N, C-alpha and C positions, 0 to 999 in steps of 0.2 A: 108402574108409571114413574118415569124418571123425574128428577127435580126440575128439569127444563120444561117438561110437559105438564106440570101441575098448573091447574087454573089459578089465576091471580087471586080469586076469592079465598082459596085454600091457604095460599101463602099469607094473605092479609089476616085471616083468622088465626093462623099459627103465630104470627107476630103479635096480634092483639092478646092472645093468651100467654105468650112467652114474656111479654114485657113485665106485667105485674109479678109473675113467678120469679123472673130473674132479678127484678128489683128487690123483692123480699129475700132472695138468696144472697144478694150483695149485702143487704143489711145484716143478715145472719152471719156472714163472714166477717163483717166489720165488728160485730158484737163478740165474736170469738176471741178469747184471750190469746194473744201472740206472745210467746215467751220473750221477755226482755226487749220488746220493740216499743220505743217511745211512740205515743199516739200521734205526735207531729210527723212521724215518718211513714205513717200508714196512709195509703191513698183513699180517697172517697170513692169506693167502688159503686155506690148508689148513683153518684153523679155520672160516672163513666157509662153505666147502663142507660140512664135517663138520656144523656147527651147522644149516645149512639142511636137509640130508637127514635129520638126526636128528629135527627138528621136523616136516618136511613129508612124509617118506617113511621112517619109522622101520624098516620091514621091510627096507629097502635097506642098513641100517647094522648088521649083526649085530656083536656084541661082538668076536668073533674077528677079523673083517676090520678093524674099527676099531683093534684092538690092533696088528695087523700094520702097518697104514698109519701109525699113530702112531710105532711103533718105527722104521720106515723114515724117517719125517720127522726123528726125532731124529738118525739116522745121516747123513742127507743135509745137514741144515741145521747140524749141528755144535753143537747146543744141549746142555744137560745130559742126557746119554744116560740114558733111563729116567725121569728126573724129568719131562721134557716129555711123554713118552707117558702116564705115570701121570696127570698133571694134566689132560691133554686127554680121556683116557678117562673120568675121574671127572666132568668138566664135561659131556661129551656124555651120560653116563648121567643126570645131573641134568636135562638138557634132555629126554631121553626120558621121564623121570618126569613132567616138566611137561606134555609133549604128551599123556600118558595121563590125567593128572588134569584137564586143561583141553582137551578135544577141540574141533575147529573147530565154529563160527566163533570165532576168536581175533583180537583186533585186531593188526594188523601191528606197531604200535609196541610192543606188549607182548612179542611174540617178539623184536623187535630189542633191547629192554632186557634180556631174559633171556639172549640170546646175548652181549651186551656184558658183562653181569655175570658170566656163565660164563667168558668169556675173562679178565676181570680176576681172578677167583678162581683160575683155572688159573695165571696169571702169578704171583700172590701165593704159591700153593703151590710153584711152581718156585723162587721166591726163598727161601722158608722151607726147602725141602729143601737148597738150596745152602748156606744159612747153617749148618744143623746138620751138614753134611758137611765143614765146615772149608774149603770152597771160598769164594773171594771173590765174592759175588753182585754184580751191577750195582746201582747205586743206584736206589731207587724213582723218583727224578726222571728217570733215564735210561730207565726202562721205561714211564713214563707216555705219551710220544708214540706208542710202538708200540701200546699198548692203545687209545689214542684213534684212531689211524689204522685199527686193526682194527674198532673200533666204527663208524667212519664208512664203512668198506668193506662192512659187513654188508648194508645195504639195497641197495647197488649189485649185489653178487653175488647176493642173493636175487632181485632183479628180473630179472637176466640169466638165472638158472636157471629161474625160474618163467615169465616172459613171453616171453623170446627162445627158450629151449630147451624150454619147456612141460614142465618136470620138477617133480614134487612136487605135493602137494595144495594147493588154493587156501586162503588164510587164511580165506576165507569159505566156509561150507558152501553147496553149490549146491542150490538149492531145486528140487524136481521141478515140472515144468510142469503 
């Protein structure tokens, strides 16, 4: 059975199983020590996977699962516990709303921009929450390279998930023959 002939239920189930597995893999990669790479220059691969699935396979990212994975992310990566989860959940829900309001076909650059802006907003929210909690937040100048690295990684992760692993809906609606 070819990929085009697969029933939609099978593709949906594959995406539903692939999302948590790939999100955990992204966390494992982020936890792996990279020789001499400053943490500010490493992209947030977890966000890249979450954003991709939220836009391309929203049924595979139920809110409860996203919340559990985001809390696990906070615990494993040692960021501001709770603040990171809250900000990523809110950003992913904004992407979900975007996908519902602007169904395919959507330009790929538009999704890329929304994902990058969503991550920048999530980072700003984390910074604001740290500021009001009397914790010393990192300087915005220290956060900018991380946001930029994540924005640059988004299309690479999206291409890998879509074209190498064939997960998620195409950014272009497929026209019937």
